[in-house]
LUMKE-815509 format. One record per residue (C-alpha): residue number from 0; residue in three letters; x, y, z. Coordinates in steps of 0.05 Angstrom, whole numbers. Layout:
// residues N
{seq: NUM&type: ALA&x: X&y: Y&z: Z}
...
This chain:
// residues 141
{seq: 0&type: MET&x: -367&y: -429&z: -159}
{seq: 1&type: LEU&x: -326&y: -366&z: -166}
{seq: 2&type: PHE&x: -261&y: -344&z: -135}
{seq: 3&type: ARG&x: -255&y: -268&z: -130}
{seq: 4&type: SER&x: -194&y: -230&z: -105}
{seq: 5&type: SER&x: -201&y: -166&z: -67}
{seq: 6&type: SER&x: -164&y: -135&z: -125}
{seq: 7&type: GLY&x: -219&y: -152&z: -174}
{seq: 8&type: TYR&x: -192&y: -215&z: -208}
{seq: 9&type: VAL&x: -242&y: -270&z: -219}
{seq: 10&type: PHE&x: -240&y: -342&z: -242}
{seq: 11&type: GLU&x: -294&y: -394&z: -244}
{seq: 12&type: GLY&x: -286&y: -466&z: -226}
{seq: 13&type: LYS&x: -309&y: -505&z: -288}
{seq: 14&type: GLY&x: -337&y: -575&z: -289}
{seq: 15&type: ILE&x: -368&y: -569&z: -220}
{seq: 16&type: GLY&x: -441&y: -557&z: -239}
{seq: 17&type: GLY&x: -457&y: -630&z: -251}
{seq: 18&type: LEU&x: -431&y: -649&z: -182}
{seq: 19&type: ILE&x: -473&y: -595&z: -149}
{seq: 20&type: ASP&x: -534&y: -619&z: -187}
{seq: 21&type: ALA&x: -521&y: -691&z: -164}
{seq: 22&type: LEU&x: -516&y: -666&z: -92}
{seq: 23&type: GLU&x: -582&y: -629&z: -98}
{seq: 24&type: THR&x: -615&y: -691&z: -127}
{seq: 25&type: LYS&x: -589&y: -733&z: -70}
{seq: 26&type: GLY&x: -618&y: -683&z: -20}
{seq: 27&type: GLU&x: -551&y: -661&z: 10}
{seq: 28&type: ALA&x: -542&y: -593&z: 42}
{seq: 29&type: VAL&x: -509&y: -562&z: -19}
{seq: 30&type: ASN&x: -494&y: -494&z: 12}
{seq: 31&type: LYS&x: -457&y: -527&z: 70}
{seq: 32&type: VAL&x: -416&y: -571&z: 24}
{seq: 33&type: GLN&x: -401&y: -512&z: -23}
{seq: 34&type: THR&x: -378&y: -468&z: 35}
{seq: 35&type: LYS&x: -331&y: -521&z: 61}
{seq: 36&type: ALA&x: -303&y: -535&z: -8}
{seq: 37&type: LEU&x: -292&y: -462&z: -25}
{seq: 38&type: LYS&x: -258&y: -447&z: 41}
{seq: 39&type: LEU&x: -211&y: -507&z: 34}
{seq: 40&type: ALA&x: -196&y: -491&z: -39}
{seq: 41&type: SER&x: -180&y: -419&z: -22}
{seq: 42&type: GLN&x: -123&y: -435&z: 25}
{seq: 43&type: PRO&x: -70&y: -451&z: -28}
{seq: 44&type: ILE&x: -87&y: -386&z: -64}
{seq: 45&type: LEU&x: -84&y: -346&z: 0}
{seq: 46&type: ASN&x: -17&y: -378&z: 20}
{seq: 47&type: SER&x: 13&y: -362&z: -48}
{seq: 48&type: ASP&x: -16&y: -291&z: -46}
{seq: 49&type: TYR&x: 16&y: -280&z: 22}
{seq: 50&type: ALA&x: 83&y: -308&z: -1}
{seq: 51&type: LYS&x: 84&y: -264&z: -64}
{seq: 52&type: ALA&x: 60&y: -200&z: -32}
{seq: 53&type: PRO&x: 114&y: -147&z: -25}
{seq: 54&type: TYR&x: 136&y: -139&z: 47}
{seq: 55&type: LEU&x: 128&y: -65&z: 61}
{seq: 56&type: THR&x: 97&y: -75&z: 129}
{seq: 57&type: GLN&x: 70&y: -135&z: 165}
{seq: 58&type: ALA&x: 2&y: -100&z: 165}
{seq: 59&type: GLY&x: -7&y: -112&z: 90}
{seq: 60&type: ARG&x: 6&y: -186&z: 92}
{seq: 61&type: SER&x: -30&y: -198&z: 157}
{seq: 62&type: SER&x: -93&y: -166&z: 127}
{seq: 63&type: MET&x: -98&y: -221&z: 75}
{seq: 64&type: LYS&x: -157&y: -266&z: 90}
{seq: 65&type: VAL&x: -206&y: -315&z: 60}
{seq: 66&type: GLY&x: -274&y: -280&z: 64}
{seq: 67&type: ARG&x: -343&y: -307&z: 74}
{seq: 68&type: VAL&x: -378&y: -347&z: 20}
{seq: 69&type: SER&x: -433&y: -306&z: -14}
{seq: 70&type: ARG&x: -488&y: -330&z: -59}
{seq: 71&type: LYS&x: -520&y: -292&z: -116}
{seq: 72&type: GLY&x: -560&y: -318&z: -175}
{seq: 73&type: GLY&x: -548&y: -391&z: -155}
{seq: 74&type: ARG&x: -472&y: -383&z: -153}
{seq: 75&type: ALA&x: -428&y: -388&z: -92}
{seq: 76&type: SER&x: -367&y: -343&z: -90}
{seq: 77&type: ILE&x: -311&y: -326&z: -42}
{seq: 78&type: VAL&x: -264&y: -267&z: -37}
{seq: 79&type: ILE&x: -191&y: -279&z: -25}
{seq: 80&type: GLY&x: -141&y: -225&z: -9}
{seq: 81&type: ILE&x: -133&y: -159&z: 27}
{seq: 82&type: GLU&x: -184&y: -142&z: 80}
{seq: 83&type: ASN&x: -198&y: -72&z: 107}
{seq: 84&type: THR&x: -161&y: -25&z: 60}
{seq: 85&type: ALA&x: -177&y: 33&z: 105}
{seq: 86&type: ILE&x: -113&y: 18&z: 145}
{seq: 87&type: LYS&x: -58&y: 60&z: 114}
{seq: 88&type: PRO&x: -5&y: 6&z: 102}
{seq: 89&type: VAL&x: -59&y: -39&z: 73}
{seq: 90&type: PHE&x: -86&y: 17&z: 28}
{seq: 91&type: TYR&x: -20&y: 20&z: -9}
{seq: 92&type: MET&x: -21&y: -54&z: -26}
{seq: 93&type: LYS&x: -65&y: -40&z: -86}
{seq: 94&type: PHE&x: -11&y: 5&z: -115}
{seq: 95&type: GLN&x: 38&y: -53&z: -108}
{seq: 96&type: GLU&x: -10&y: -100&z: -144}
{seq: 97&type: PHE&x: -28&y: -54&z: -202}
{seq: 98&type: GLY&x: 30&y: -5&z: -204}
{seq: 99&type: THR&x: 26&y: 70&z: -215}
{seq: 100&type: HIS&x: 47&y: 120&z: -268}
{seq: 101&type: THR&x: 66&y: 193&z: -266}
{seq: 102&type: GLN&x: 28&y: 244&z: -306}
{seq: 103&type: ASP&x: 78&y: 239&z: -363}
{seq: 104&type: GLY&x: 67&y: 164&z: -367}
{seq: 105&type: ALA&x: 131&y: 141&z: -333}
{seq: 106&type: VAL&x: 125&y: 82&z: -286}
{seq: 107&type: ALA&x: 128&y: 105&z: -214}
{seq: 108&type: ILE&x: 114&y: 38&z: -180}
{seq: 109&type: GLU&x: 121&y: -24&z: -222}
{seq: 110&type: ALA&x: 61&y: -71&z: -218}
{seq: 111&type: LYS&x: 76&y: -135&z: -179}
{seq: 112&type: HIS&x: 11&y: -173&z: -195}
{seq: 113&type: PHE&x: 21&y: -218&z: -134}
{seq: 114&type: THR&x: -54&y: -231&z: -125}
{seq: 115&type: HIS&x: -65&y: -245&z: -199}
{seq: 116&type: ASN&x: -6&y: -292&z: -202}
{seq: 117&type: ALA&x: -29&y: -329&z: -139}
{seq: 118&type: LEU&x: -98&y: -341&z: -170}
{seq: 119&type: GLN&x: -70&y: -363&z: -237}
{seq: 120&type: GLU&x: -18&y: -410&z: -207}
{seq: 121&type: ASN&x: -66&y: -444&z: -159}
{seq: 122&type: LYS&x: -132&y: -447&z: -196}
{seq: 123&type: GLU&x: -125&y: -519&z: -220}
{seq: 124&type: GLN&x: -107&y: -542&z: -149}
{seq: 125&type: ALA&x: -167&y: -503&z: -122}
{seq: 126&type: VAL&x: -215&y: -534&z: -171}
{seq: 127&type: SER&x: -188&y: -604&z: -156}
{seq: 128&type: ILE&x: -199&y: -592&z: -81}
{seq: 129&type: ILE&x: -271&y: -571&z: -95}
{seq: 130&type: ILE&x: -283&y: -632&z: -138}
{seq: 131&type: LYS&x: -254&y: -677&z: -85}
{seq: 132&type: GLU&x: -298&y: -647&z: -31}
{seq: 133&type: LEU&x: -361&y: -651&z: -74}
{seq: 134&type: LYS&x: -347&y: -723&z: -93}
{seq: 135&type: GLY&x: -333&y: -739&z: -20}
{seq: 136&type: ALA&x: -401&y: -710&z: -1}
{seq: 137&type: LEU&x: -434&y: -751&z: -56}
{seq: 138&type: ALA&x: -401&y: -815&z: -32}
{seq: 139&type: LYS&x: -429&y: -806&z: 39}
{seq: 140&type: LYS&x: -491&y: -845&z: 60}
């Protein structure tokens, strides 16, 4: 299972594959269990991202969401972060995350890395939530 931020950061939950295989063997609805686990595990990351985001306007923070779970190549992933960057105050959040430089190389806006830090600080908690949910689904029946 992958966690992806809207800013492009990615981390993969390790040690989960065996639990998913066990669920498939047991005949459980793996997609349903994965979706629930990813959504629950995303909340601490989203909360931290929201708390760390610079407060320029409420529009930037209020645009932060947990996206839908997508599946590709047998992997489930979820996007956490800024939604709809077409809104002007939200559009500028990426410059706060990554920073900007002038043509001569001087820093114009210092990078805040609020999304990256939120992912890094909460990834162990997110993985433990997923493992707990998957083990809970295995224990049923």
